C-alpha positions in Angstrom: 6.4 6.0 18.3 9.3 3.6 19.0 8.6 1.0 21.6 11.6 0.5 23.9 12.1 -2.9 25.7 14.8 -4.3 27.9 16.9 -7.3 26.8 17.8 -10.2 29.0 21.2 -8.5 29.7 19.4 -5.4 30.9 20.2 -3.3 27.9 17.6 -0.9 26.5 16.7 -2.1 22.9 14.4 0.0 20.7 11.9 -1.8 18.5 12.4 -0.7 14.9 10.2 -3.4 13.3 7.6 -0.9 12.1 10.3 1.1 10.3 11.9 -2.0 8.8 8.6 -3.1 7.4 8.0 0.4 5.9 11.5 0.4 4.4 11.0 -3.1 2.9 7.7 -2.0 1.3 9.4 1.1 -0.2 12.2 -1.0 -1.6 9.8 -3.7 -2.9 7.8 -1.0 -4.7 10.7 0.8 -6.4 12.8 -2.3 -7.3 10.8 -3.3 -10.4 11.0 0.2 -11.8 14.8 0.3 -11.2 15.3 -3.1 -12.7 13.1 -2.6 -15.8 14.0 1.0 -16.6 17.2 0.2 -18.6 15.2 -2.1 -20.9 12.6 0.5 -21.7 14.8 3.6 -21.7 15.1 3.8 -25.5 11.3 3.6 -25.9 10.8 6.3 -23.3 13.3 8.6 -25.1 11.6 8.1 -28.4 8.3 9.0 -26.8 9.7 12.2 -25.3 11.2 13.2 -28.7 8.0 12.4 -30.6 5.8 14.3 -28.1 7.8 17.5 -28.0 6.2 20.7 -29.4 7.8 22.0 -32.5 7.4 25.6 -33.0 
């Protein structure tokens, strides 16, 4: 639920702080994976090739 408050000028201002915190947590959790993936991409490709089933 979004809390709605009134500013000093009388405008209705929704409170999005809960969603901003949630978005910041998601970004903070995915950022290390996105940053480190290019450095370990060659190792992950070798692991996929070595683990495939040859028949």
